Residue, then its C-alpha position, 0 to 999 in steps of 0.5 A: m387582901t390584894y390580888a397579890d396576897y390572894h394569888a399567893a394564898q391560892a398557890l398555897l391552898e391549891e399545893k396543900a390540897k393537892g398534897l392531901m388529896n394524894s395522901e389520902g387516897k381521895p378522888i377529888a379535892k377543892t383546891g381553891f376559892p374565888m377572893e369573896n370566899y376568903t374572910v380576913y382575920p386581924i388578930a393581935g396585929r397579925i393578919f389571918y385568911v381563911a379560905a371557904p366553900n359556900a357550905f361551910r360558910h353558910i354553916i359556921l360563918k353565916n346563920v345556918l347553924t345558929d338558925a338550926v339550933t334556934k328552930h330545931p333545939a330538940l335535934f341537938g344534944t341528943g348524942n346522935a350526929l345525923d340528928v345534927v345533920e337533919a337540923i342543918r339539912l332542914v334550915e338549908p335543904s341541899f339534899d332531899n335526906t339526911a344521909r346524902h347530906a351527911e356524906f356532903l358536909q364531911n367531904e371537902q367542906f372546910g375552912f383553910v387557914m394560912e397566915n399572911k406576913n409582910g405580904v408572904t403567905q406562911e407554910q404553917v396552916l390549919r385545915i378546919d373540917l366541919f367533921r372528918n367522919i361520922k362513926p358509931h360511938l364507942i360507948t353508946g353505939k350512936p353515930d358520932f362526929e369524928g374530928g372537926l367543928l361539929h366534934a369540937f362543939d360538943h363542948f359549946s352552946y348558943n343561947g343555951v342549946n349545945l351546937s352538936t351532940g353534947n350536953e355541955m353549956n358554954d355559950l358563944v356568941h356565935p359559932e364563928k367564934i371559934i375560929s378566931l379561937a382556933i387561930k389564936a390556939f394554933f398560931m400564938p398558943e399560951e401553953i403547949d404539949h407536943t403529942n405523938k400525932g400532933f399537939d395540944s395548945r391552951i388560951t385563956l378563956s377566963d381567970k379561971h378556965w384555959l380553952q384547949f384545942s387539940f391538933y393533928l398533923e398530916k405529916n406528908t403535907r404539914v397541914h394540921f386539923i383541929n381534932t377536938a376543943h374544950i373548956k379545962a380548969k386552970k391549977t389553983g393559984q395559976q395566973q392568967l397569961r397576959 
């Protein structure tokens, strides 16, 4: 990543972040990061940048979430989002109680994905939040993650422990793997269905299964967000796309 590439990415990030702040009526927004907070993802001959604050990087890209799962497995798969937040807090105790830590994690903790094409930062961008909100589950009434990675992680696991509140066992080698999978699904989907609020896309996970993401479009800024992701069986006889 050159300094010219970095400054171009920063300019787009600032524009989109300020636009979201105004569109969503938020009092503050993270509008830029130092170069060391950018991670480069070269995928299929294309170059993507993920800019993120330290908390997001520590939890998803580093080892906070994996340590939380390993040290406090009983707090995962319980159906209660606050248990997951507490497990994360116990590993990296930025605040003295779960509620304050949850409020911190749901506000401006995200990875902002941009593509650099021949030195030009492209307008199509994806914001990957840890989660957008915590609300009562419609059936259980327990605190439930709304949107973002910790909602999507209901369908994934690490070393046999669900990565969030759910009970599905689909091991990832590391939580960071979801970032490259999301980039593929967003920027180079194999199948796509447009919806009223954005689009759903699928990429091959195996000969028998798709990985399907649901993306939400914020229309004023043209920024997409992750609603969720899950594994979906391919139809009988459907061939793997190459």
